[in-house]
MDAnalysis code that builds the backbone (N, CA, C; Angstrom):
import MDAnalysis as mda
import numpy as np

u = mda.Universe.empty(387, n_residues=129, atom_resindex=np.repeat(np.arange(129), 3), trajectory=True)
u.add_TopologyAttr("name", ["N", "CA", "C"] * 129)
u.add_TopologyAttr("resid", np.arange(1, 130))
u.add_TopologyAttr("resname", ["MET", "SER", "ALA", "GLN", "GLN", "THR", "THR", "TYR", "GLU", "LEU", "ILE", "GLY", "GLY", "ALA", "GLU", "LYS", "LEU", "ARG", "GLU", "LEU", "VAL", "ASP", "ARG", "PHE", "TYR", "ASP", "LEU", "MET", "ASP", "LEU", "GLU", "GLU", "SER", "TYR", "GLN", "GLY", "ILE", "ARG", "VAL", "MET", "HIS", "PRO", "ALA", "ASP", "LEU", "SER", "THR", "SER", "ARG", "GLU", "LYS", "LEU", "TYR", "MET", "PHE", "LEU", "SER", "GLY", "TRP", "MET", "GLY", "GLY", "PRO", "ASP", "LEU", "PHE", "VAL", "GLN", "GLN", "TYR", "GLY", "HIS", "PRO", "ARG", "LEU", "LYS", "ALA", "ARG", "HIS", "LEU", "PRO", "PHE", "PRO", "ILE", "GLY", "LEU", "SER", "GLU", "ARG", "ASP", "GLN", "TRP", "LEU", "GLN", "CYS", "MET", "ARG", "GLN", "ALA", "LEU", "LYS", "GLU", "THR", "GLY", "VAL", "ASN", "GLY", "LEU", "LEU", "PHE", "GLU", "ARG", "LEU", "MET", "GLN", "SER", "PHE", "PHE", "THR", "THR", "ALA", "ASP", "TRP", "MET", "ARG", "ASN", "GLN", "ALA", "GLY"])
u.atoms.positions = np.array([
    [79.476, 118.477, 29.125],
    [78.656, 119.595, 28.709],
    [79.346, 120.291, 27.539],
    [78.725, 120.294, 26.405],
    [79.279, 120.924, 25.213],
    [79.012, 122.421, 25.239],
    [80.019, 123.189, 24.853],
    [79.868, 124.644, 24.820],
    [78.848, 125.056, 23.763],
    [78.544, 124.169, 22.826],
    [77.621, 124.501, 21.754],
    [76.165, 124.176, 22.100],
    [75.959, 123.442, 23.169],
    [74.595, 123.151, 23.580],
    [74.008, 124.333, 24.340],
    [72.740, 124.601, 24.098],
    [72.068, 125.658, 24.847],
    [71.664, 125.125, 26.222],
    [71.384, 126.027, 27.114],
    [70.878, 125.645, 28.428],
    [69.565, 124.883, 28.263],
    [68.767, 125.303, 27.313],
    [67.501, 124.634, 27.011],
    [67.742, 123.164, 26.665],
    [68.736, 122.900, 25.840],
    [69.076, 121.522, 25.487],
    [69.641, 120.771, 26.690],
    [70.502, 121.437, 27.441],
    [71.130, 120.799, 28.599],
    [70.118, 120.416, 29.672],
    [69.096, 121.242, 29.829],
    [68.096, 120.950, 30.865],
    [67.158, 119.820, 30.430],
    [67.085, 119.584, 29.128],
    [66.247, 118.492, 28.640],
    [65.108, 118.926, 27.740],
    [65.140, 120.161, 27.260],
    [64.132, 120.627, 26.315],
    [62.786, 120.943, 26.943],
    [61.773, 120.972, 26.083],
    [60.436, 121.422, 26.464],
    [59.833, 120.610, 27.609],
    [59.944, 119.304, 27.537],
    [59.324, 118.450, 28.550],
    [59.928, 118.692, 29.938],
    [61.241, 118.756, 30.006],
    [61.910, 118.961, 31.296],
    [61.658, 120.385, 31.813],
    [61.643, 121.357, 30.906],
    [61.370, 122.726, 31.325],
    [59.952, 122.838, 31.876],
    [59.007, 122.188, 31.224],
    [57.618, 122.206, 31.719],
    [57.551, 121.568, 33.110],
    [58.273, 120.473, 33.301],
    [58.317, 119.807, 34.610],
    [58.875, 120.755, 35.678],
    [59.933, 121.469, 35.338],
    [60.540, 122.420, 36.273],
    [59.561, 123.524, 36.648],
    [58.943, 124.129, 35.665],
    [58.011, 125.229, 35.915],
    [56.812, 124.745, 36.725],
    [56.290, 123.579, 36.380],
    [55.157, 123.042, 37.145],
    [55.543, 122.778, 38.596],
    [56.723, 122.226, 38.809],
    [57.155, 121.961, 40.187],
    [57.356, 123.269, 40.943],
    [57.931, 124.267, 40.282],
    [58.128, 125.582, 40.891],
    [56.803, 126.141, 41.411],
    [55.775, 126.136, 40.567],
    [54.488, 126.690, 40.989],
    [53.755, 125.781, 41.966],
    [53.940, 124.474, 41.851],
    [53.357, 123.571, 42.850],
    [53.940, 123.877, 44.227],
    [55.252, 124.029, 44.283],
    [55.916, 124.339, 45.554],
    [55.448, 125.684, 46.098],
    [55.354, 126.682, 45.223],
    [54.915, 128.004, 45.649],
    [53.514, 127.929, 46.249],
    [52.685, 127.089, 45.677],
    [51.311, 126.955, 46.124],
    [51.199, 126.157, 47.424],
    [52.129, 125.225, 47.643],
    [52.039, 124.303, 48.777],
    [52.840, 124.697, 50.012],
    [53.989, 125.297, 49.811],
    [54.914, 125.547, 50.919],
    [54.658, 126.899, 51.577],
    [54.455, 126.875, 52.869],
    [54.212, 128.095, 53.640],
    [55.354, 129.106, 53.478],
    [56.568, 128.627, 53.345],
    [57.725, 129.520, 53.263],
    [57.761, 130.344, 51.971],
    [56.886, 130.032, 51.014],
    [56.843, 130.785, 49.752],
    [55.578, 131.638, 49.633],
    [54.850, 131.771, 50.714],
    [53.589, 132.502, 50.651],
    [53.767, 133.993, 50.369],
    [54.931, 134.547, 50.703],
    [55.193, 135.949, 50.397],
    [55.174, 136.233, 48.905],
    [55.599, 135.278, 48.110],
    [55.538, 135.461, 46.654],
    [54.248, 134.877, 46.079],
    [53.672, 133.897, 46.756],
    [52.424, 133.301, 46.258],
    [51.316, 134.330, 46.202],
    [51.248, 135.215, 47.211],
    [50.166, 136.207, 47.268],
    [50.249, 137.230, 46.137],
    [51.379, 137.299, 45.454],
    [51.531, 138.220, 44.319],
    [50.925, 137.644, 43.032],
    [50.500, 136.411, 43.089],
    [49.986, 135.716, 41.911],
    [48.472, 135.532, 42.009],
    [47.814, 135.352, 40.871],
    [46.374, 135.088, 40.913],
    [46.079, 133.723, 41.534],
    [44.856, 133.524, 41.957],
    [44.451, 132.245, 42.562],
    [44.728, 131.094, 41.596],
    [44.401, 131.281, 40.342],
    [44.659, 130.276, 39.313],
    [46.036, 130.559, 38.717],
    [46.942, 129.633, 38.915],
    [48.336, 129.831, 38.482],
    [48.601, 129.415, 37.031],
    [47.590, 129.010, 36.297],
    [47.837, 128.474, 34.955],
    [48.466, 129.505, 34.017],
    [48.044, 130.742, 34.047],
    [48.642, 131.767, 33.184],
    [50.070, 132.061, 33.621],
    [50.312, 132.116, 34.916],
    [51.665, 132.342, 35.428],
    [52.588, 131.211, 35.001],
    [52.111, 129.990, 35.108],
    [52.901, 128.827, 34.682],
    [53.275, 128.946, 33.208],
    [52.292, 129.278, 32.395],
    [52.535, 129.338, 30.957],
    [53.510, 130.455, 30.601],
    [53.349, 131.600, 31.222],
    [54.238, 132.722, 30.916],
    [55.677, 132.440, 31.357],
    [55.862, 131.844, 32.533],
    [57.222, 131.523, 32.963],
    [57.834, 130.467, 32.049],
    [57.055, 129.467, 31.690],
    [57.539, 128.438, 30.766],
    [57.979, 129.077, 29.441],
    [57.136, 129.921, 28.894],
    [57.444, 130.573, 27.616],
    [58.683, 131.453, 27.735],
    [58.763, 132.214, 28.828],
    [59.920, 133.082, 29.023],
    [61.202, 132.266, 29.155],
    [61.181, 131.263, 30.037],
    [62.389, 130.468, 30.266],
    [62.827, 129.708, 29.018],
    [61.891, 129.319, 28.190],
    [62.247, 128.650, 26.944],
    [63.204, 129.521, 26.130],
    [62.848, 130.746, 25.893],
    [63.710, 131.654, 25.139],
    [64.951, 132.063, 25.908],
    [64.801, 132.299, 27.191],
    [65.915, 132.722, 28.045],
    [67.009, 131.661, 28.086],
    [66.599, 130.396, 27.979],
    [67.556, 129.294, 28.008],
    [68.079, 128.912, 26.620],
    [67.659, 129.640, 25.601],
    [68.167, 129.369, 24.257],
    [67.296, 128.463, 23.416],
    [66.088, 128.180, 23.896],
    [65.140, 127.393, 23.117],
    [64.223, 128.312, 22.329],
    [63.084, 127.801, 21.906],
    [62.132, 128.638, 21.165],
    [61.750, 129.883, 21.961],
    [61.731, 131.022, 21.302],
    [61.472, 132.303, 21.960],
    [59.965, 132.556, 22.048],
    [59.285, 131.688, 22.754],
    [57.828, 131.663, 22.796],
    [57.214, 132.923, 23.391],
    [57.803, 133.441, 24.450],
    [57.252, 134.623, 25.111],
    [57.286, 135.822, 24.170],
    [58.431, 136.042, 23.545],
    [58.586, 137.181, 22.628],
    [57.616, 137.047, 21.454],
    [57.450, 135.847, 20.947],
    [56.529, 135.625, 19.829],
    [55.100, 135.995, 20.192],
    [54.695, 135.733, 21.419],
    [53.318, 136.000, 21.816],
    [53.108, 137.366, 22.454],
    [54.088, 137.825, 23.257],
    [53.876, 139.042, 24.042],
    [54.835, 140.183, 23.717],
    [55.844, 139.925, 22.909],
    [56.851, 140.938, 22.647],
    [57.969, 140.857, 23.675],
    [58.781, 141.891, 23.714],
    [59.919, 141.925, 24.644],
    [59.433, 141.683, 26.074],
    [60.169, 140.854, 26.838],
    [59.716, 140.519, 28.198],
    [59.581, 141.712, 29.147],
    [60.423, 142.728, 29.010],
    [60.371, 143.893, 29.906],
    [60.145, 143.455, 31.352],
    [60.997, 142.546, 31.817],
    [60.814, 141.933, 33.128],
    [60.627, 142.931, 34.256],
    [61.524, 143.880, 34.336],
    [61.450, 144.828, 35.459],
    [60.148, 145.631, 35.396],
    [59.798, 146.109, 34.217],
    [58.569, 146.897, 34.066],
    [57.334, 146.068, 34.392],
    [57.305, 144.819, 33.974],
    [56.144, 143.962, 34.233],
    [55.995, 143.638, 35.720],
    [57.085, 143.717, 36.459],
    [57.040, 143.376, 37.884],
    [56.979, 144.597, 38.807],
    [57.017, 145.806, 38.247],
    [56.980, 147.014, 39.075],
    [55.760, 147.111, 39.990],
    [54.593, 146.627, 39.582],
    [53.444, 146.732, 40.487],
    [53.577, 145.909, 41.776],
    [54.544, 145.008, 41.816],
    [54.694, 144.118, 42.970],
    [55.889, 144.542, 43.811],
    [55.702, 144.654, 45.130],
    [56.832, 145.016, 45.996],
    [57.810, 143.835, 46.104],
    [58.978, 143.997, 45.526],
    [59.979, 142.929, 45.521],
    [61.207, 143.421, 46.269],
    [61.384, 142.865, 47.457],
    [62.545, 143.179, 48.274],
    [63.405, 141.943, 48.446],
    [64.270, 141.972, 49.438],
    [65.166, 140.842, 49.684],
    [64.390, 139.563, 50.012],
    [63.353, 139.677, 50.812],
    [62.574, 138.503, 51.198],
    [61.926, 137.840, 49.990],
    [61.313, 138.633, 49.136],
    [60.654, 138.095, 47.945],
    [61.675, 137.508, 46.977],
    [62.786, 138.204, 46.800],
    [63.855, 137.675, 45.950],
    [64.317, 136.321, 46.463],
    [64.558, 136.262, 47.762],
    [65.083, 135.028, 48.343],
    [64.062, 133.893, 48.324],
    [62.780, 134.216, 48.518],
    [61.750, 133.185, 48.420],
    [61.688, 132.622, 47.004],
    [61.734, 133.508, 46.004],
    [61.684, 133.059, 44.610],
    [62.880, 132.157, 44.313],
    [64.047, 132.595, 44.737],
    [65.260, 131.800, 44.487],
    [65.218, 130.460, 45.201],
    [64.755, 130.438, 46.445],
    [64.688, 129.177, 47.185],
    [63.668, 128.235, 46.556],
    [62.559, 128.769, 46.115],
    [61.544, 127.952, 45.455],
    [62.112, 127.362, 44.161],
    [62.829, 128.175, 43.389],
    [63.426, 127.682, 42.150],
    [64.535, 126.680, 42.451],
    [65.325, 126.941, 43.475],
    [66.384, 126.003, 43.874],
    [65.772, 124.638, 44.199],
    [64.695, 124.646, 44.976],
    [64.037, 123.402, 45.362],
    [63.451, 122.704, 44.131],
    [62.827, 123.458, 43.241],
    [62.247, 122.875, 42.025],
    [63.332, 122.263, 41.142],
    [64.456, 122.957, 40.994],
    [65.566, 122.421, 40.200],
    [66.048, 121.096, 40.786],
    [66.276, 121.092, 42.091],
    [66.767, 119.881, 42.758],
    [65.761, 118.736, 42.608],
    [64.490, 119.029, 42.830],
    [63.472, 117.985, 42.799],
    [63.196, 117.455, 41.397],
    [63.587, 118.208, 40.378],
    [63.412, 117.724, 39.008],
    [64.722, 117.178, 38.439],
    [65.728, 117.035, 39.296],
    [66.962, 116.364, 38.890],
    [67.998, 117.222, 38.199],
    [67.857, 118.539, 38.288],
    [68.876, 119.427, 37.716],
    [69.950, 119.616, 38.777],
    [71.192, 119.265, 38.455],
    [72.255, 119.366, 39.451],
    [73.589, 119.672, 38.781],
    [74.628, 119.620, 39.567],
    [75.974, 119.832, 39.053],
    [76.205, 121.234, 38.511],
    [77.027, 121.324, 37.499],
    [77.403, 122.607, 36.905],
    [76.194, 123.341, 36.328],
    [75.281, 122.607, 35.712],
    [74.083, 123.244, 35.162],
    [73.275, 123.903, 36.276],
    [73.100, 123.219, 37.386],
    [72.390, 123.782, 38.538],
    [73.076, 125.062, 39.004],
    [74.393, 125.005, 39.164],
    [75.147, 126.163, 39.641],
    [75.028, 127.343, 38.679],
    [75.154, 127.084, 37.398],
    [75.041, 128.150, 36.394],
    [73.652, 128.773, 36.404],
    [72.636, 127.927, 36.472],
    [71.273, 128.450, 36.505],
    [71.012, 129.275, 37.757],
    [71.438, 128.790, 38.897],
    [71.204, 129.531, 40.130],
    [71.923, 130.875, 40.125],
    [73.119, 130.931, 39.568],
    [73.825, 132.210, 39.479],
    [73.065, 133.171, 38.564],
    [72.608, 132.666, 37.432],
    [71.841, 133.513, 36.507],
    [70.518, 133.948, 37.118],
    [69.836, 133.028, 37.791],
    [68.578, 133.378, 38.451],
    [68.811, 134.419, 39.542],
    [69.911, 134.271, 40.298],
    [70.199, 135.254, 41.343],
    [70.393, 136.641, 40.731],
    [71.190, 136.715, 39.690],
    [71.463, 138.011, 39.040],
    [70.162, 138.665, 38.588],
    [69.303, 137.887, 37.957],
    [68.031, 138.425, 37.461],
    [67.101, 138.779, 38.617],
    [66.976, 137.901, 39.594],
    [66.078, 138.156, 40.726],
    [66.529, 139.370, 41.532],
    [67.829, 139.525, 41.693],
    [68.330, 140.672, 42.439],
    [68.064, 141.969, 41.674],
    [68.186, 141.922, 40.373],
    [67.934, 143.081, 39.518],
    [66.453, 143.486, 39.564],
    [65.568, 142.524, 39.833],
    [64.132, 142.775, 39.857],
    [63.681, 143.513, 41.119],
    [64.540, 143.564, 42.136],
    [64.137, 144.213, 43.398],
    [63.771, 145.662, 43.162],
    [62.683, 146.082, 43.794],
    [62.267, 147.482, 43.727],
    [61.960, 148.037, 45.126],
    [62.338, 147.253, 46.130],
    [62.201, 147.647, 47.540],
    [63.556, 147.446, 48.221],
    [63.844, 148.261, 49.207],
    [65.139, 148.174, 49.888],
    [65.282, 146.869, 50.675],
    [64.228, 146.439, 51.334],
    [64.358, 145.278, 52.205],
    [63.508, 144.123, 51.782],
])
């Protein structure tokens, strides 16, 4: 792993990121254990898929697609309408963990991503429990 490569490059670029995001939302839609976060999303997940893909692209050091289309992500502000506690944080993280594993992301890259996702997901909490 080169220190000069972005996470976006390390994960495999646009195609691999799209695969990850699609698997994440497929799992959220299919697995009963993720229904606590699924109910926070619209019935049609296509906009959610696109926004997460665009956000993660820039967040991982690739094209800053979300900012180009929507401006600053303002993650916490955009998620304030949704009650996010420990359960929701943990469901999101477990769903992402499963999606990463199922799309072949492992080793140091997996560990780095999960740590970063945990930090962000924990920061997003707006409920005590």
